[in-house]
N, C-alpha and C positions, 0 to 999 in steps of 0.2 A: 149593273143592277137596275132592274125596272121598278119604277113606283107607280102604284095604282091608286085609284080613288075607291070609295065605297062600292060603286058599281062594277069594279073591276077593269075600268077604262085606264089605259096608260096614260099617265100625266107627266111622266118625265123618266129619264134614264141618266144614270151617272156611273161613271167608271169605277170600278172596285178592283184594283189590281190586286192579285193573289200575293201572299206573302211569300219569302223564301221557304219558310217551314211548310206551307201548303203546297208549294211547287215541288218541294223534295218529297214529300208524302206521295204525291202523284207520281212522280219519277220512280219512286221505289216500287210502287204497285205495278207499274208498267213493266219495269225490268224483271220483277218477280213473275208477272204473268206471261212474260215472252220466254221464261225459263232460259235467260242468258247464263252462259257458262262464267261470265265476267260480273254476274249480279252483285256478289259480295264485294268485290273490289271496287265496282262503281258506287255502291251504297256506302262503303267506308269513306271514299273520297268526299263524296257529298256531305256526309255527316261530319266529317273532319273539318271542311270548310266552314260549315255552319257552327260548329263548336267554337271556333275563333270569335264569331259574331256574339255568341251567348256570353262568352268570357268578358267581352268588351261590353257588355250590357244592351246588346241590340237584338232585335227579333220581335215576333209576335207571339206573345206568351200563350194565348188560346190556341193558336194553330200549332205551337210546340207541343202542347199536351196531346193534340191529335196525332201528331208525328211520332211522339213517344209511343203511343199505342201501336202504331205500325212497327216501329223498331223493337219494342219488347216482344211482340209477337214472332219476330224473325230471331228472337234470341238475345237481344241486348240486355245485359245485367246491370244491375244498379250500382255495382262497383267499377263498371267501366267508365273511361274518361268522357265520352260524350254524354252519358247519363248524368254524371256528376256536374258537368257544365250546364246542362239543361236544368238540373235541380237548383243549382247556385242562381241562375238567372231568374228562374220562375219564383222562388223565394226571396229574391231581392225586394226590399220594402215597396209595395204596391202603392200606386198613386192614383189609379182610376178604377172604376167599377169593374172593368174587363180584366184588369191585372188582378184584382182580388178574386174574381171568379176563377182565373186561371190558377192562382194559388190554392184556392179551396179545391178545385178539380184535382190538382196535383196531390194533395193531402189525402183526398178520398181514394184516389186510384193507386197510391203508392204510399200507403201508411206507414211502412217500415222505413221509409226514407226521409221521415219528417220527426224530430224529436218532440216530446211534449213541451220543452221550452219554446221550440220554434213555433209550434201551435199557438202557444200562450201569447208570444210575441205578435204574430199575425192577428189573433183576436184583438188584442190591445190596439194595433194599429187600424184595424177595421172599425173599432168602436170610436176612436179619435176621428178617423175619416167621416163616419157616418154622422158624427155630431156637428160637423161643419155646415 
């Protein structure tokens, strides 16, 4: 990632490795664009592997929301295991601004997947977080 000053001059460069979720979204788009006969099988394999990380509480929540958009456009349903694992991970009590943003994005994009009680709990957690 390039850092610039007010005049647009480069003042530094720092590495920003893409997350597993970001890489998966890219991979899925490429496989779909190539119209591979194995696209569904490859996608299921990648998403299945990532689901293990989400269940263990690991991943990039913001990139996961973007990956879910790709997957739901491909037909992933909210009652399928990968969506449920992603939901559980994204709604795990947030601890950073980015995690709260991801939870809010999830609630906005998938309102039927989040109960009113869960929304209220997230609001309370955010108010506590914001007061610190």
